[in-house]
N, C-alpha and C positions, 0 to 999 in steps of 0.2 A: 135624124141619122137614118139612112136607108140600110137595107140588109147587107149590101156590099161593104159599106163603111163599117158596119158592126163586125162582119167577117174579118176584114182587114185589121180592125182594132184587136180582135181576139188573137189573130195570128201574131201580131206585134207583141201582145202580152206574153205569149209563149215562146218568144224569140224565134219564130219561124219566118224565114225570109220569103217574101212573096214578090211577084212582079205582075205588071199588067201590060196589055198591048192595046194602045189606043186605036189601032187599025181595026181591032175586033170589037171595039166598043168601050165606053168609059167604065163599065162594070166588070170587064174581063179581068180575072184574077187567077194566077197560077202559083203553085208552090209545090215543094217536094218535102216529104217527111217520111222517115223510115223506109226509104227506097220506093215510096209510092208517089206517083205524080198526080196532082189534083188540078182540075180546072173548074172554075165557076164563071159562067157568062152573066151572072147577076139575074138569072131568070127566077122570079119570085112567085111562088104559088099562093093561093088565097089563104092557106093556113100558116103563112109566114116561112115556109120551107124554101131553101135555095136548091136549085138543080146543080148538083156537083157530079163531075165525071172523073173517074179514077183510071189510071193506067199503071199496070204492073204485071210482071210475069207471075202467074200463079199456077199451082198444081190443082187438079180437080178437088182434092181434099180441102185446099185453102179456099177455093170458091165456095164450097158448101159451108165452111166455117164462117166465112164473111156473110153468106146469104142467110143462113138459118141460125147462126150462133154456135156456141161451143157446147150445146146440150148433148148429152149422151143417153144411150139406152142400152138394153141388153136384148139380144136375140135368143130366145129360149127355144130349144128343140121340143116340139110338141110330140105327144104320143099319137096324134092323128096320122092316118095314112091317106094319101091321095089316090089310092088304088094301084100304085106302082111300088114294087119293092126297091126301085132304083131312085126314089125321091124321098127327101126329108122336108118337113114343113117347120119353119122357124116363125116365131111370133114376137113382135116388138113389145117390150115391156111398157112402153109409154102410150102408144096409139092402138095397139092390137093388130096392126097390119100383119098378114101372114105372107110369107115368102117361101116359094118352093125352090129347093136346091137339089140338083141331081147328085147322086152318090157315086163315088168311085171306090171300088173294093169295100163297099159298105160304109164309107165315110163321106161326109159332106162338109163344106166350109160355110159358116154363116156369112151373110153379107156384111160389108164394111159400113154401109149406111142403110138406114131404113128408107125405102123408096117412097113411103107415105109422108112421114114427118121430117125426114132429112137428117135426123140425129145420127151422130157417130156411134157405131156399135162398139162397146167395150166388153171385155171378158167378165 
């Protein structure tokens, strides 16, 4: 059984309707699940992984969630000063990345995502 056959068998097991397009090749497989469209051309890598393309409308937050997972971190306001009274420095609780944010009326807003580890910042 090749990788495409295995993929199709698993889709069948989960009652997910799939279809192929012989004009695009015998291993071409498409399906839709949870409003996400998937396409596999049957390209198999040496480690047994299939190349799968997905299409769906996503917010930037959803892209990050899909890319780096649902991990979270805290951005803690440090006591360090960068030399300006108009800046705060936040530090990621997970990777230690420091982020400079400008203050408005003495207040700043922590980032929503860590630019280094990509985790979602929670309060």
